[in-house]
C-alpha positions as CSV (number, residue, x, y, z in Angstrom):
1,M,127.5,98.0,93.9
2,T,124.9,100.1,92.8
3,E,123.0,102.3,95.6
4,T,119.4,101.8,95.8
5,F,117.0,104.2,97.3
6,S,113.6,103.6,98.9
7,S,110.1,105.7,99.9
8,R,108.7,105.2,102.9
9,K,106.4,102.1,103.0
10,Y,103.2,103.7,102.5
11,L,100.4,102.1,105.0
12,L,97.5,101.0,103.2
13,S,93.9,100.3,105.0
14,P,93.7,96.6,105.8
15,Q,90.7,96.4,103.4
16,S,93.4,97.3,100.5
17,Y,94.6,94.7,97.9
18,E,97.0,94.4,95.6
19,D,94.4,95.2,92.3
20,E,94.4,99.0,93.8
21,V,98.5,99.1,93.4
22,A,98.3,96.8,90.5
23,A,95.9,100.1,89.0
24,V,98.5,102.8,89.6
25,A,101.2,100.4,87.8
26,E,99.0,100.4,84.9
27,R,98.5,104.1,84.8
28,L,102.5,104.5,85.2
29,G,102.6,101.7,82.4
30,W,104.7,99.7,84.5
31,P,104.4,95.9,83.7
32,F,104.3,93.4,86.2
33,I,107.8,92.1,86.9
34,G,107.4,89.3,89.4
35,R,106.3,88.2,93.0
36,L,107.8,86.7,96.2
37,S,106.0,84.3,98.1
38,E,105.3,84.7,101.9
39,D,107.7,82.5,104.3
40,E,106.8,82.9,107.9
41,A,109.8,80.8,108.9
42,T,112.4,83.3,107.4
43,L,110.0,86.5,107.9
44,T,109.4,86.7,104.2
45,S,107.0,89.1,103.4
46,R,104.8,88.4,100.0
47,Q,105.2,90.7,97.5
48,L,104.0,91.6,94.1
49,F,106.6,93.9,91.8
50,W,105.6,96.3,88.5
51,G,108.2,98.5,86.7
52,K,109.7,99.0,83.3
53,S,113.1,97.8,84.3
54,H,114.6,96.7,87.6
55,D,116.2,100.2,88.0
56,L,112.3,101.7,89.2
57,V,109.9,99.8,90.8
58,L,107.0,99.9,92.5
59,H,106.5,97.3,95.7
60,Y,102.8,95.6,96.9
61,M,103.6,93.8,100.1
62,E,101.7,92.2,103.0
63,D,104.2,92.6,105.9
64,V,104.4,88.8,107.4
65,L,104.6,90.2,111.1
66,S,101.6,93.1,110.9
67,K,99.9,91.0,108.4
68,S,99.8,95.1,106.7
69,P,99.4,95.9,103.1
70,C,101.9,98.3,102.2
71,S,103.4,100.0,99.1
72,F,106.9,101.5,98.2
73,I,109.0,102.9,95.5
74,T,112.6,101.6,95.0
75,G,114.8,102.2,92.4
76,V,118.8,103.4,91.5
77,N,117.9,107.2,90.9
78,E,116.7,109.1,94.1
79,L,114.8,111.7,91.8
80,G,112.9,108.9,90.0
81,V,111.9,107.4,93.5
82,A,110.8,110.7,94.7
83,T,108.7,111.0,91.7
84,A,107.0,108.1,91.3
85,A,106.2,107.9,95.2
86,R,104.4,111.2,94.9
87,I,102.3,109.6,92.3
88,L,101.8,106.6,94.8
89,E,100.7,108.6,97.5
90,A,98.2,110.8,95.8
91,R,96.9,107.9,93.8
92,L,96.3,105.2,97.1
93,Q,95.9,107.8,99.5
94,P,97.5,105.8,102.3
95,A,97.8,106.4,106.2
96,T,99.9,109.8,107.3
97,L,102.5,109.8,109.4
98,E,100.4,111.7,111.8
99,E,97.9,109.1,111.4
100,V,100.1,105.7,111.6
101,L,101.7,108.0,114.9
102,D,98.1,108.7,116.5
103,A,96.7,105.0,115.5
104,A,99.3,103.7,118.0
105,E,98.7,106.5,120.9
106,A,94.4,105.6,120.7
107,V,94.8,102.1,121.2
108,R,98.0,102.2,124.6
109,D,95.5,100.4,127.0
110,I,94.3,97.9,124.8
111,P,97.7,95.6,124.2
112,H,96.5,93.2,121.7
113,D,95.2,96.2,119.2
114,Y,98.6,98.2,120.6
115,V,100.8,95.2,119.4
116,L,99.5,95.3,115.6
117,A,100.0,99.2,115.8
118,V,103.3,99.3,117.4
119,L,104.3,97.3,114.3
120,R,103.0,99.5,112.2
121,L,104.6,102.4,113.8
122,G,107.4,100.3,112.8
123,L,106.3,99.7,108.9
124,G,105.3,102.9,108.1
125,A,108.3,104.6,110.0
126,P,109.9,107.1,107.3
127,E,113.6,106.1,105.9
128,S,115.4,108.6,108.1
129,F,115.0,108.9,111.9
130,D,112.0,110.2,112.9
131,E,111.9,111.4,116.9
132,R,108.2,111.0,117.2
133,F,108.1,107.7,115.6
134,F,111.5,106.9,118.0
135,S,109.5,107.7,121.2
136,G,106.7,106.3,120.0
137,I,108.3,103.0,119.5
138,E,110.2,103.5,122.8
139,K,107.3,103.9,124.8
140,A,106.0,100.8,123.7
141,A,109.2,99.0,125.0
142,R,108.6,100.1,128.5
143,S,105.0,98.3,128.7
144,S,104.4,95.8,131.3
145,H,103.0,93.9,128.6
146,E,105.3,91.2,127.2
147,E,103.7,91.3,123.7
148,V,103.9,94.8,123.3
149,R,108.1,94.6,124.4
150,K,108.5,92.2,121.9
151,A,107.0,94.4,118.9
152,A,108.9,97.0,120.1
153,A,112.0,95.4,119.5
154,W,110.5,93.9,115.9
155,A,109.2,97.4,115.1
156,T,113.1,98.4,115.1
157,S,113.9,95.9,112.3
158,Y,111.6,97.9,109.8
159,V,114.5,100.7,109.5
160,I,117.6,101.2,109.9
161,W,118.7,103.5,112.4
162,P,121.5,103.3,114.7
163,Q,119.4,104.9,117.6
164,F,117.5,102.3,117.8
165,N,120.7,100.3,119.1
166,P,120.8,101.2,122.8
167,L,117.0,100.5,123.4
168,L,117.7,97.0,121.5
169,S,121.0,96.4,124.0
170,H,118.8,97.1,126.9
171,L,115.8,94.9,126.2
172,A,118.0,92.2,125.1
173,E,120.2,92.1,128.5
174,Y,117.6,93.1,130.8
175,D,114.0,92.7,129.7
176,S,112.2,89.9,132.1
177,S,110.8,88.0,129.1
178,E,113.5,85.5,127.4
179,A,111.4,86.1,124.5
180,V,111.9,89.6,124.3
181,R,115.1,89.5,125.2
182,R,115.7,86.6,122.1
183,V,114.2,89.0,119.5
184,A,116.1,92.0,120.5
185,T,119.8,90.1,120.7
186,S,118.5,88.9,117.4
187,I,117.6,92.6,115.8
188,L,120.7,94.2,117.4
189,N,123.0,91.7,115.7
190,A,121.4,92.1,112.3
191,S,121.0,96.0,112.4
192,R,124.8,95.8,113.7
193,A,126.1,93.3,110.6
194,E,123.9,96.2,108.4
195,L,125.3,99.6,109.6
196,G,129.1,97.6,109.4
């Protein structure tokens, strides 16, 4: 099986639309190659794809949980993915890692807004482990608000970091909310299967 590489998911402003990403694809000379419809029941996000082949693909996605638009690159060549990701970042000017972190911190005392910001922490986290994002999600998992803790559990599902497993185990076993325990258990099982 061919290994696939991925850039981080670049979080776009809530006012962004696929037209902006389509314009980047056009500049790259990459034709439209497909779409995936949203299915909330299976947590499938709406996606559009562009590429010269399936070996290097530009994605536009509207995340099903956070409703946040984002864009990223996948491909079989790590250097090709990194190069295309730099072009994408320069053209779309997405939120920086620091902006994603700061946005979560800024709304910590507003539970409704914090839920979305915590989901965006997971969605916008880099592919490799980052202590700052881990700490932000871990902090949310200790919130007194059930929906924030549930968002923290969901946030761990966006990137496969084994460091999340103890946090998920704790939520799955000890959280006071059955809904949080159920989400944490489901994600923990999926993570263990993914990590082998």
